[in-house]
LUMSEKE-520233 format. One record per residue (C-alpha): x, y, z. Coordinates in nm, 4 decimals, padded with zeros to 6 digits. Example, Ala and Ser with C-alpha at 12.3 -4.5 7.8 and 13.67 -1.06 7.14 Angstrom:
% LUMSEKE-520233
ATOM       xx       yy       zz
ATOM  01.2300 -00.4500  00.7800
ATOM  01.3670 -00.1060  00.7140
% end
This chain:
% LUMSEKE-520233
ATOM       xx       yy       zz
ATOM -00.1059 -01.4080 -11.1087
ATOM -00.4167 -01.5012 -11.3041
ATOM -00.6891 -01.2466 -11.3784
ATOM -01.0614 -01.2971 -11.3849
ATOM -01.3291 -01.0556 -11.5027
ATOM -01.0934 -00.7880 -11.6332
ATOM -01.2032 -00.4250 -11.6242
ATOM -01.2921 -00.2808 -11.9649
ATOM -01.1483  00.0674 -11.9798
ATOM -01.2796  00.3308 -12.2190
ATOM -01.1701  00.2317 -12.5684
ATOM -01.2086 -00.1412 -12.5036
ATOM -00.8724 -00.2039 -12.3337
ATOM -00.9015 -00.4724 -12.0663
ATOM -00.7252 -00.3997 -11.7383
ATOM -00.6350 -00.6707 -11.4880
ATOM -00.6229 -00.6281 -11.1103
ATOM -00.3620 -00.3894 -10.9629
ATOM -00.0704 -00.6332 -10.9343
ATOM -00.0703 -00.7468 -11.2945
ATOM -00.1385 -00.3949 -11.4187
ATOM  00.1858 -00.2817 -11.2531
ATOM  00.3676 -00.5800 -11.4046
ATOM  00.2378 -00.4848 -11.7522
ATOM  00.3467 -00.1223 -11.7206
ATOM  00.6852 -00.2260 -11.5817
ATOM  00.7397 -00.4393 -11.8923
ATOM  00.6077 -00.1726 -12.1315
ATOM  00.7634  00.1497 -11.9909
ATOM  01.0155  00.0315 -11.7274
ATOM  01.2157  00.3557 -11.7099
ATOM  00.9264  00.6019 -11.6986
ATOM  00.8852  00.7757 -11.3615
ATOM  00.5729  00.6490 -11.1871
ATOM  00.5977  00.8247 -10.8478
ATOM  00.7867  01.1412 -10.7490
ATOM  00.7749  01.2427 -10.3819
ATOM  00.9978  01.5184 -10.2433
ATOM  01.2826  01.4563 -10.4842
ATOM  01.2644  01.0767 -10.4613
ATOM  01.1606  00.9246 -10.7927
ATOM  01.0813  00.5638 -10.8761
ATOM  01.0090  00.4186 -11.2189
ATOM  00.7451  00.1617 -11.3101
ATOM  01.0145 -00.1031 -11.3462
ATOM  01.1793 -00.0275 -11.0113
ATOM  00.8415 -00.0134 -10.8365
ATOM  00.7529 -00.3604 -10.9630
ATOM  01.0911 -00.5059 -10.8631
ATOM  01.0754 -00.3630 -10.5105
ATOM  00.7114 -00.4658 -10.4663
ATOM  00.7974 -00.8195 -10.5763
ATOM  01.0693 -00.8425 -10.3085
ATOM  00.8301 -00.7255 -10.0349
ATOM  00.5571 -00.9584 -10.1627
ATOM  00.7900 -01.2554 -10.1147
ATOM  00.8569 -01.1427 -09.7577
ATOM  00.4821 -01.1254 -09.6976
ATOM  00.4351 -01.4704 -09.8439
ATOM  00.7071 -01.6072 -09.6151
ATOM  00.5127 -01.4588 -09.3230
ATOM  00.1991 -01.6438 -09.4314
ATOM  00.0129 -01.3590 -09.6002
ATOM -00.1982 -01.4795 -09.8904
ATOM -00.4986 -01.3961 -10.1023
ATOM -00.7662 -01.2002 -09.9177
ATOM -00.5439 -01.1254 -09.6172
ATOM -00.5152 -00.7731 -09.4810
ATOM -00.1940 -00.5768 -09.4419
ATOM -00.1871 -00.2432 -09.2574
ATOM  00.0307  00.0568 -09.3458
ATOM  00.1057  00.3398 -09.1020
ATOM  00.3208  00.5812 -09.3027
ATOM  00.3155  00.9267 -09.4553
ATOM  00.3151  00.9671 -09.8329
ATOM  00.6373  00.8068 -09.9538
ATOM  00.7549  00.5624 -10.2192
ATOM  00.7805  00.2885 -09.9529
ATOM  00.4062  00.3188 -09.8884
ATOM  00.3314  00.2529 -10.2553
ATOM  00.5815 -00.0359 -10.2700
ATOM  00.3888 -00.2038 -09.9874
ATOM  00.0572 -00.1268 -10.1608
ATOM  00.1602 -00.3184 -10.4714
ATOM  00.3353 -00.5965 -10.2796
ATOM  00.0030 -00.6762 -10.1157
ATOM -00.1785 -00.6561 -10.4507
ATOM  00.0660 -00.9042 -10.6065
ATOM -00.0570 -01.1564 -10.3479
ATOM -00.4234 -01.0738 -10.4030
ATOM -00.4468 -00.9175 -10.0568
ATOM -00.6131 -00.6077 -09.9153
ATOM -00.4250 -00.2934 -09.8068
ATOM -00.5413 -00.1157 -09.4904
ATOM -00.3896  00.2353 -09.4826
ATOM -00.4026  00.3906 -09.1341
ATOM -00.4537  00.7620 -09.0921
ATOM -00.1122  00.9049 -09.0036
ATOM -00.2852  01.1579 -08.7759
ATOM -00.4412  00.8889 -08.5565
ATOM -00.3473  00.8747 -08.1907
ATOM -00.3540  00.5724 -07.9642
ATOM -00.7331  00.5536 -07.9233
ATOM -00.8046  00.5478 -08.2989
ATOM -00.5045  00.3268 -08.3750
ATOM -00.6137  00.0738 -08.1144
ATOM -00.9545  00.0493 -08.2820
ATOM -00.8049 -00.0151 -08.6282
ATOM -00.5484 -00.2694 -08.5048
ATOM -00.8178 -00.4567 -08.3158
ATOM -01.0820 -00.4377 -08.5890
ATOM -00.8965 -00.4745 -08.9215
ATOM -00.7492 -00.8256 -08.8650
ATOM -00.4269 -00.7222 -09.0383
ATOM -00.1554 -00.9880 -09.0353
ATOM  00.1326 -00.7467 -09.0914
ATOM  00.1810 -00.3796 -09.0016
ATOM  00.4321 -00.1714 -09.1990
ATOM  00.5617  00.1559 -09.0586
ATOM  00.8608  00.3891 -09.0921
ATOM  01.0983  00.6089 -08.8920
ATOM  01.1171  00.8549 -09.1833
ATOM  00.9305  01.1339 -08.9995
ATOM  01.0308  01.0637 -08.6370
ATOM  01.0922  01.4351 -08.5837
ATOM  00.7227  01.4986 -08.6538
ATOM  00.5517  01.1731 -08.5618
ATOM  00.7280  00.8755 -08.4047
ATOM  00.5142  00.5890 -08.5268
ATOM  00.7020  00.3246 -08.3275
ATOM  00.6427  00.5163 -08.0041
ATOM  00.2763  00.5471 -08.0974
ATOM  00.2440  00.1736 -08.1697
ATOM  00.4166  00.0752 -07.8435
ATOM  00.1983  00.3223 -07.6512
ATOM -00.1107  00.1723 -07.8144
ATOM -00.0035 -00.1889 -07.7605
ATOM  00.1971 -00.2002 -07.4326
ATOM  00.2243 -00.5805 -07.4637
ATOM  00.4942 -00.5268 -07.7279
ATOM  00.7403 -00.4191 -07.4604
ATOM  00.7553 -00.7776 -07.3298
ATOM  00.8128 -00.9454 -07.6688
ATOM  01.1698 -01.0383 -07.7566
ATOM  01.3290 -01.0398 -08.1004
ATOM  01.2262 -01.3495 -08.2936
ATOM  00.9267 -01.4276 -08.0727
ATOM  00.5919 -01.4784 -08.2433
ATOM  00.3368 -01.2066 -08.1755
ATOM  00.0314 -01.3039 -07.9696
ATOM -00.1263 -00.9722 -07.8821
ATOM -00.4597 -00.9361 -07.7117
ATOM -00.4941 -00.5861 -07.8599
ATOM -00.4358 -00.7138 -08.2164
ATOM -00.4961 -01.0915 -08.2276
ATOM -00.4356 -01.1311 -08.6025
ATOM -00.1061 -00.9385 -08.6122
ATOM  00.2017 -01.1538 -08.6841
ATOM  00.4737 -00.9048 -08.7789
ATOM  00.5633 -00.5378 -08.7525
ATOM  00.7969 -00.4328 -09.0334
ATOM  00.9984 -00.1111 -09.0245
ATOM  01.1339  00.0953 -09.3123
ATOM  01.4334  00.2779 -09.1669
ATOM  01.7295  00.2265 -08.9349
ATOM  01.5705  00.2184 -08.5895
ATOM  01.6090 -00.1075 -08.3942
ATOM  01.3172 -00.1981 -08.1702
ATOM  01.2374 -00.5686 -08.1334
ATOM  01.0104 -00.7398 -08.2140
ATOM  00.9768 -00.5086 -08.5170
ATOM  01.1846 -00.6419 -08.8059
ATOM  01.3764 -00.4182 -09.0482
ATOM  01.2678 -00.4169 -09.4111
ATOM  01.6029 -00.5569 -09.5332
ATOM  01.5751 -00.8598 -09.3049
ATOM  01.2108 -00.9011 -09.4024
ATOM  01.2945 -00.9021 -09.7742
ATOM  01.5837 -01.1400 -09.7086
ATOM  01.3473 -01.3876 -09.5459
ATOM  01.1317 -01.3824 -09.8573
ATOM  01.4224 -01.4461 -10.0898
ATOM  01.5273 -01.7565 -09.8996
ATOM  01.1813 -01.8936 -09.8276
ATOM  01.1129 -02.1874 -10.0584
ATOM  00.7411 -02.1216 -10.1159
ATOM  00.7504 -01.7414 -10.1589
ATOM  00.7426 -01.7392 -10.5385
ATOM  00.4644 -01.9961 -10.5554
ATOM  00.2452 -01.7766 -10.3373
ATOM  00.2420 -01.5167 -10.6159
ATOM  00.0563 -01.7564 -10.8467
ATOM -00.2916 -01.6445 -10.7442
ATOM -00.6199 -01.5913 -10.9260
ATOM -00.7352 -01.2331 -10.8681
ATOM -01.0685 -01.0899 -10.9786
ATOM -01.1229 -00.7185 -11.0296
ATOM -01.4254 -00.7691 -10.8041
ATOM -01.2030 -00.8709 -10.5117
ATOM -01.1435 -00.6198 -10.2321
ATOM -00.8175 -00.4313 -10.2917
ATOM -00.8367 -00.1598 -10.0302
ATOM -00.9999 -00.1006 -09.6930
ATOM -01.0153  00.2634 -09.5871
ATOM -01.1337  00.3638 -09.2453
ATOM -01.3951  00.6342 -09.2915
ATOM -01.3898  00.9671 -09.1186
ATOM -01.5574  00.8736 -08.7936
ATOM -01.7080  01.2222 -08.7496
ATOM -01.9761  01.0854 -08.5164
ATOM -01.8570  00.7363 -08.4219
ATOM -01.5647  00.4953 -08.4424
ATOM -01.4213  00.4747 -08.7977
ATOM -01.5671  00.2005 -09.0188
ATOM -01.3605 -00.0179 -09.2524
ATOM -01.4907  00.0597 -09.6021
ATOM -01.4093 -00.2232 -09.8451
ATOM -01.3305 -00.1106 -10.2012
ATOM -01.2810 -00.3395 -10.5005
ATOM -01.0373 -00.3134 -10.7908
ATOM -01.3365 -00.2562 -11.0212
ATOM -01.4824  00.0216 -10.8094
ATOM -01.1497  00.2063 -10.7902
ATOM -01.0844  00.1618 -11.1620
ATOM -01.4323  00.2809 -11.2593
ATOM -01.4121  00.5863 -11.0370
ATOM -01.0627  00.6954 -11.1300
ATOM -01.0463  00.5912 -11.4961
ATOM -01.3981  00.6381 -11.6315
ATOM -01.4327  00.9249 -11.3877
ATOM -01.1144  01.1218 -11.3285
ATOM -00.8777  01.0093 -11.6077
ATOM -01.1404  01.0337 -11.8818
ATOM -01.2786  01.3554 -11.7345
ATOM -00.9469  01.5417 -11.7601
ATOM -00.8228  01.3475 -12.0672
ATOM -00.5177  01.2209 -11.8774
ATOM -00.2614  01.1154 -12.1365
ATOM  00.0356  00.8830 -12.1234
ATOM  00.3471  01.0502 -11.9857
ATOM  00.1619  01.3397 -11.8217
ATOM  00.1990  01.4385 -11.4558
ATOM -00.0623  01.4764 -11.1800
ATOM  00.0079  01.6895 -10.8730
ATOM -00.1767  01.5014 -10.5963
ATOM -00.0923  01.6192 -10.2424
ATOM -00.3689  01.4330 -10.0579
ATOM -00.2567  01.1581 -09.8180
ATOM -00.2374  00.7998 -09.9387
ATOM -00.4577  00.6912 -09.6487
ATOM -00.7370  00.8818 -09.8290
ATOM -00.9156  00.7750 -10.1493
ATOM -00.8053  01.1086 -10.2978
ATOM -00.4449  00.9900 -10.2657
ATOM -00.4903  00.6325 -10.3882
ATOM -00.7122  00.7477 -10.6773
ATOM -00.4648  00.9662 -10.8696
ATOM -00.2029  00.6941 -10.8209
ATOM -00.4478  00.4477 -10.9800
ATOM -00.5058  00.6798 -11.2753
ATOM -00.1307  00.7306 -11.3229
ATOM -00.0720  00.3542 -11.3142
ATOM -00.3346  00.2776 -11.5772
ATOM -00.2366  00.5593 -11.8143
ATOM  00.1407  00.5327 -11.7776
ATOM  00.1556  00.8751 -11.6153
ATOM  00.3440  01.0219 -11.3178
ATOM  00.2017  01.1082 -10.9761
ATOM  00.3640  01.3942 -10.7889
ATOM  00.3165  01.4186 -10.4116
ATOM  00.4930  01.5056 -10.0855
ATOM  00.5456  01.3699 -09.7350
ATOM  00.4075  01.6848 -09.5729
ATOM  00.1867  01.9402 -09.7421
ATOM  00.3427  02.2851 -09.7098
ATOM  00.2234  02.5525 -09.9557
ATOM  00.5642  02.7011 -10.0343
ATOM  00.7236  02.3604 -10.0927
ATOM  00.4237  02.2551 -10.3028
ATOM  00.4641  02.5611 -10.5242
ATOM  00.8344  02.4882 -10.5740
ATOM  00.7518  02.1273 -10.6588
ATOM  00.4959  02.2392 -10.9170
ATOM  00.7464  02.4785 -11.0730
ATOM  01.0019  02.1976 -11.1040
ATOM  00.7781  01.9234 -11.2434
ATOM  00.5287  02.1314 -11.4470
ATOM  00.2244  01.9036 -11.4001
ATOM -00.0577  01.9032 -11.6533
ATOM -00.3182  01.8174 -11.3895
ATOM -00.3747  01.9516 -11.0391
ATOM -00.5593  01.7314 -10.7939
ATOM -00.5720  01.9147 -10.4596
ATOM -00.9159  01.7615 -10.4007
ATOM -01.0102  02.0357 -10.1551
ATOM -00.9792  02.4120 -10.1963
ATOM -00.8048  02.4209 -09.8575
ATOM -00.4979  02.2709 -10.0292
ATOM -00.5115  02.4788 -10.3488
ATOM -00.5814  02.8228 -10.2073
ATOM -00.2761  02.8375 -09.9749
ATOM -00.0488  02.7611 -10.2728
ATOM -00.2068  03.0399 -10.4765
ATOM -00.1699  03.2773 -10.1810
ATOM  00.2057  03.2239 -10.1560
ATOM  00.3700  03.5695 -10.1846
ATOM  00.5845  03.4752 -10.4839
ATOM  00.3153  03.2863 -10.6763
ATOM  00.2452  03.4050 -11.0295
ATOM  00.0005  03.2439 -11.2765
ATOM  00.2924  03.1482 -11.5016
ATOM  00.3900  02.8929 -11.2359
ATOM  00.0937  02.6837 -11.3569
ATOM  00.1358  02.7476 -11.7271
ATOM  00.1613  02.3744 -11.8012
ATOM -00.1623  02.2828 -11.6201
ATOM -00.4886  02.2030 -11.7983
ATOM -00.7156  02.0899 -11.5157
ATOM -00.7673  02.1513 -11.1461
ATOM -01.0150  01.9437 -10.9470
ATOM -01.1310  02.0481 -10.6021
ATOM -01.4441  02.0684 -10.3925
ATOM -01.5352  02.4268 -10.3026
ATOM -01.8368  02.6556 -10.2768
ATOM -01.9087  02.8692 -10.5838
ATOM -01.7672  03.1914 -10.4385
ATOM -01.4407  03.0175 -10.3535
ATOM -01.4206  02.8445 -10.6921
ATOM -01.4692  03.1795 -10.8635
ATOM -01.1895  03.3339 -10.6577
ATOM -00.9536  03.0435 -10.7319
ATOM -01.0369  03.0522 -11.1008
ATOM -00.9323  03.4178 -11.1184
ATOM -00.5950  03.3280 -10.9652
ATOM -00.5188  03.0499 -11.2144
ATOM -00.4027  03.0792 -11.5775
ATOM -00.6962  03.1103 -11.8151
ATOM -00.6320  02.7705 -11.9797
ATOM -00.6771  02.5769 -11.6530
ATOM -01.0258  02.4273 -11.6334
ATOM -01.1519  02.4228 -11.2746
ATOM -01.3731  02.1152 -11.2254
ATOM -01.6097  02.0250 -10.9427
ATOM -01.6961  01.6789 -10.8173
ATOM -01.9112  01.4947 -10.5689
ATOM -01.7011  01.2228 -10.4124
ATOM -01.6855  00.9990 -10.1083
ATOM -01.5006  00.6928 -09.9813
ATOM -01.8079  00.4712 -10.0213
ATOM -01.8064  00.5540 -10.3936
ATOM -01.4393  00.4529 -10.4351
ATOM -01.3957  00.8245 -10.5069
ATOM -01.6301  00.9727 -10.7656
ATOM -02.0078  00.9851 -10.8029
ATOM -02.0302  01.2920 -11.0292
ATOM -01.7956  01.5403 -11.1941
ATOM -01.8140  01.8384 -11.4251
ATOM -01.6657  01.8170 -11.7744
ATOM -01.4077  02.0514 -11.9276
ATOM -01.6291  02.1158 -12.2315
ATOM -01.9179  02.2518 -12.0222
ATOM -01.9605  02.6229 -11.9567
ATOM -01.7605  02.7864 -11.6799
ATOM -02.0803  02.8662 -11.4927
ATOM -02.1805  02.4986 -11.4987
ATOM -01.8347  02.3848 -11.3878
ATOM -01.8159  02.6234 -11.0942
ATOM -02.1775  02.6143 -10.9772
ATOM -02.2616  02.2439 -11.0020
ATOM -02.1030  01.9158 -10.8961
ATOM -02.1496  01.7755 -11.2437
ATOM -02.3227  01.4682 -11.3785
ATOM -02.2894  01.1004 -11.2827
ATOM -02.0116  00.8784 -11.4130
ATOM -02.1025  00.6252 -11.6830
ATOM -02.3183  00.3437 -11.5388
ATOM -02.3674  00.5379 -11.2136
ATOM -02.7154  00.6555 -11.1107
ATOM -02.8044  00.9354 -10.8704
ATOM -03.1377  01.0132 -10.7103
ATOM -03.2708  01.2529 -10.4471
ATOM -03.5008  01.1193 -10.1759
ATOM -03.6948  01.2586 -09.8831
ATOM -03.4622  01.1971 -09.5863
ATOM -03.7597  01.1144 -09.3618
ATOM -03.9700  00.8872 -09.5861
ATOM -03.7169  00.7664 -09.8458
ATOM -03.9561  00.8636 -10.1273
ATOM -03.7831  00.9692 -10.4497
ATOM -03.8180  01.3411 -10.5208
ATOM -03.8566  01.5167 -10.8579
ATOM -03.5893  01.7226 -11.0325
ATOM -03.5169  02.0478 -10.8558
ATOM -03.6245  01.9276 -10.5097
ATOM -03.3818  01.9239 -10.2178
ATOM -03.3250  01.6000 -10.0265
ATOM -03.0749  01.3256 -09.9527
ATOM -02.8314  01.2225 -10.2276
ATOM -02.8225  00.8498 -10.3046
ATOM -02.6290  00.6652 -10.5733
ATOM -02.5704  00.3171 -10.7109
ATOM -02.3401  00.1593 -10.9662
ATOM -02.0007 -00.0127 -11.0042
ATOM -01.8217  00.2465 -10.7888
ATOM -02.0155  00.1477 -10.4744
ATOM -01.8217 -00.0043 -10.1848
ATOM -01.8582 -00.3746 -10.0996
ATOM -01.9450 -00.3400 -09.7294
ATOM -01.8268 -00.2083 -09.3958
ATOM -01.5924 -00.4768 -09.2648
ATOM -01.7354 -00.6677 -08.9689
ATOM -02.0296 -00.4273 -08.9395
ATOM -02.3428 -00.5749 -09.0950
ATOM -02.5739 -00.3285 -08.9222
ATOM -02.3939 -00.0236 -09.0615
ATOM -02.3750 -00.1862 -09.4059
ATOM -02.7513 -00.2525 -09.4114
ATOM -02.8182  00.1035 -09.2979
ATOM -02.6061  00.2443 -09.5825
ATOM -02.6568  00.0012 -09.8737
ATOM -03.0335 -00.0005 -09.9266
ATOM -03.2723 -00.2134 -10.1320
ATOM -03.1836 -00.2065 -10.4986
ATOM -02.8182 -00.1306 -10.4268
ATOM -02.8758  00.2373 -10.3511
ATOM -02.6116  00.3886 -10.1230
ATOM -02.7328  00.6396 -09.8645
ATOM -02.4838  00.9291 -09.8407
ATOM -02.6299  01.1424 -09.5625
ATOM -02.5608  01.4418 -09.7878
ATOM -02.8076  01.7128 -09.8820
ATOM -02.8479  01.8058 -10.2480
ATOM -03.0633  01.8342 -10.5560
ATOM -03.0525  01.7273 -10.9203
ATOM -03.1548  01.9670 -11.1986
ATOM -03.3707  01.8692 -11.4928
ATOM -03.0546  01.8285 -11.7039
ATOM -02.9091  01.5780 -11.4552
ATOM -02.6584  01.8155 -11.2911
ATOM -02.6142  01.7671 -10.9182
ATOM -02.5737  02.0323 -10.6501
ATOM -02.4172  01.9338 -10.3180
ATOM -02.5707  02.1441 -10.0398
ATOM -02.3884  02.0064 -09.7359
ATOM -02.4405  01.7345 -09.4801
ATOM -02.8043  01.6785 -09.3834
ATOM -02.7039  01.7142 -09.0193
ATOM -02.5280  02.0386 -09.1106
ATOM -02.8444  02.2392 -09.1774
ATOM -02.9451  02.5152 -08.9357
ATOM -03.3024  02.6193 -08.8553
ATOM -03.2882  02.9913 -08.7756
ATOM -03.6258  03.1343 -08.6811
ATOM -03.7988  02.8860 -08.9100
ATOM -03.5601  02.9470 -09.2019
ATOM -03.3444  02.6642 -09.3392
ATOM -02.9814  02.7743 -09.3575
ATOM -02.6973  02.5713 -09.5071
ATOM -02.3754  02.6086 -09.3105
ATOM -02.1916  02.5582 -09.6394
ATOM -02.3404  02.8786 -09.7822
ATOM -02.2154  03.0902 -09.4917
ATOM -01.8742  02.9182 -09.4983
ATOM -01.8466  02.9891 -09.8697
ATOM -01.8939  03.3601 -09.8217
ATOM -01.6641  03.3819 -09.5191
ATOM -01.3868  03.2098 -09.7156
ATOM -01.3769  03.5063 -09.9562
ATOM -01.2573  03.7386 -09.6775
ATOM -00.8919  03.8248 -09.7505
ATOM -00.7853  03.7315 -09.3958
ATOM -00.9714  03.3993 -09.3688
ATOM -00.7886  03.0727 -09.4295
ATOM -01.0768  02.8431 -09.3328
ATOM -01.4250  02.8900 -09.1856
ATOM -01.6654  02.6409 -09.0308
ATOM -02.0169  02.7242 -08.9155
ATOM -02.2207  02.5409 -08.6515
ATOM -02.5471  02.6085 -08.4708
ATOM -02.5817  02.7517 -08.1214
ATOM -02.9088  02.7170 -07.9313
ATOM -03.1014  03.0432 -07.9035
ATOM -03.4126  03.1227 -07.6986
ATOM -03.5605  03.3500 -07.9652
ATOM -03.4660  03.1874 -08.2968
ATOM -03.4223  02.8243 -08.1914
ATOM -03.0643  02.8275 -08.3162
ATOM -02.8250  03.0783 -08.4702
ATOM -02.4990  03.0448 -08.6656
ATOM -02.1585  03.0696 -08.5001
ATOM -01.8397  03.0822 -08.7092
ATOM -01.5103  02.9161 -08.6165
ATOM -01.2352  03.0779 -08.8213
ATOM -00.8670  03.0117 -08.8860
ATOM -00.6858  03.3221 -09.0085
ATOM -00.4067  03.3502 -09.2594
ATOM -00.0603  03.4211 -09.1132
ATOM -00.0121  03.7870 -09.0326
ATOM -00.3832  03.8709 -09.0435
ATOM -00.5750  03.9863 -08.7351
ATOM -00.9288  04.1110 -08.7986
ATOM -01.1646  04.1193 -08.5042
ATOM -01.4783  03.9117 -08.4758
ATOM -01.6866  04.2270 -08.5251
ATOM -01.5017  04.3007 -08.8497
ATOM -01.5787  03.9525 -08.9792
ATOM -01.9467  03.9945 -08.8920
ATOM -01.9531  04.3387 -09.0550
ATOM -01.8078  04.1786 -09.3707
ATOM -02.1317  03.9786 -09.3966
ATOM -02.3668  04.2734 -09.3434
ATOM -02.5568  04.3599 -09.6578
ATOM -02.4214  04.0535 -09.8375
ATOM -02.5994  03.7764 -09.6472
ATOM -02.9547  03.7753 -09.5154
ATOM -02.9528  03.8887 -09.1521
ATOM -03.0607  03.5479 -09.0216
ATOM -02.7571  03.3898 -09.1919
ATOM -02.4973  03.6237 -09.0413
ATOM -02.2928  03.4601 -08.7614
ATOM -02.3805  03.5898 -08.4162
ATOM -02.0333  03.5106 -08.2897
ATOM -01.6864  03.4466 -08.4317
ATOM -01.4411  03.2158 -08.2556
ATOM -01.0829  03.2163 -08.3826
ATOM -00.8894  02.8885 -08.3836
ATOM -00.5387  02.7805 -08.4801
ATOM -00.6113  02.4073 -08.5220
ATOM -00.9110  02.1886 -08.5971
ATOM -01.0424  01.8598 -08.4616
ATOM -00.9856  01.6320 -08.7605
ATOM -01.0911  01.2873 -08.8757
ATOM -00.9214  01.1703 -09.1980
ATOM -00.9645  01.4826 -09.4092
ATOM -01.2768  01.6299 -09.2518
ATOM -01.3278  01.8660 -08.9643
ATOM -01.5287  01.7051 -08.6857
ATOM -01.8042  01.9589 -08.6411
ATOM -01.9596  01.7710 -08.3530
ATOM -01.6490  01.8586 -08.1521
ATOM -01.6928  02.2253 -08.2428
ATOM -02.0519  02.2028 -08.1184
ATOM -01.9313  02.0377 -07.7971
ATOM -01.6786  02.3159 -07.7471
ATOM -01.9549  02.5722 -07.7969
ATOM -02.1790  02.4008 -07.5404
ATOM -01.8948  02.3835 -07.2897
ATOM -01.8215  02.7545 -07.3348
ATOM -02.1882  02.8435 -07.2906
ATOM -02.2184  02.6271 -06.9804
ATOM -01.9117  02.7931 -06.8286
% end
């Protein structure tokens, strides 16, 4: 592999694209553990060797520079092996949300133009991916072993490769696939590619909270800038340290910590399924220095485990998660004093980070704000109606630009033009403000503001307070039409196990603490949420509310 336009990390070190960076670390620290997932550990050297074998199989299949390869797997070492195999060829990885059902999967398979799809039978007891694929693409039932794929539902797809022991032609087992690469005469030559850090490395399908998911193209440079000059520098990630990162690898919050660990010679700790008790035991065993739950909904359940004690996190120095101030304050009190809780503003279109708080800032700043922009990243606030830039302290739409920005939405010029504006500014659709000192405050989605009797109400503010109730696991607030006030807040709430407050008790909890117009008029208890990638689809909650009212 040849590198062009290397990425200059802090301190002047030049980093190549992903594939060669793994090769360098494999040569430098071959025996150091790179990835640890549920007791399965793989070193930098072993990761490179396994990725090289899979890359040769891909090359034998005809996958080359710029080609897309899809991955439908949970978090596992095999997922990351495939990730780097594709990078060794200068290709683009397309992780598919493991929660997708046939409708969403059909869209990605049709839209992404992936030549190869990797999957696994590792979690058949929970999700049978092969059944899902065959349900989504019924044409596969008529294809015999060894036949070339020619699928109307996925025209570009040539192979389906399976990690595991299940036999279902025309899917090919990983051992046979690797064997083909070893015997194919041109496989090694295909690895001699010229890769730029400005090439697209990753295509993540965005949340699709209001429409079909869009393929967001992210470059090596954007991911490096976000996760090295952002995350790794922000927490002072050192060589040999460990990051606990439970977010899924089909999310930028899963790929990002892995990127930071790769560049710094550190270890990433994750799991196939997130379960609070298992996560706590994993943390006790591995003693990570950095916690990256990303969202308070993954940190708080761990801290609420009955046998949790602050000493369990005695090795940790940092914990990064998005949460309202009240929730951050509660979490901070549950952590050891030395752990710095840091806030961020992040999104897929920014390859991860736009802003983050710094450990050396005051606790009040770290818990109340979303921090300041990364180096070489600019943030501005504009009027969402006119696009005019607003002064410091004014509320409006958050926009950013800089090296972290995504390349485009794949095969969607209209959506790209709507999001990447003149001058390279990226429209986020998020509501916020920037203080005079440059600190940003995220106030929620623009479409997530309520107008109650003429008063602007942020759903996020109500959700933040509700989350401090000792029985509440998660709260989401949406608007319900009202003849008198125009609209009023309604709370959907998931309770913690064993808790059973009434809706009236939840409402009473707000009395005297929130302005009357902010207090939910109704509480609806739920046990599961309509999800996109990592976000709750509020439009479906609104639809449920309308259906209930109509009935």
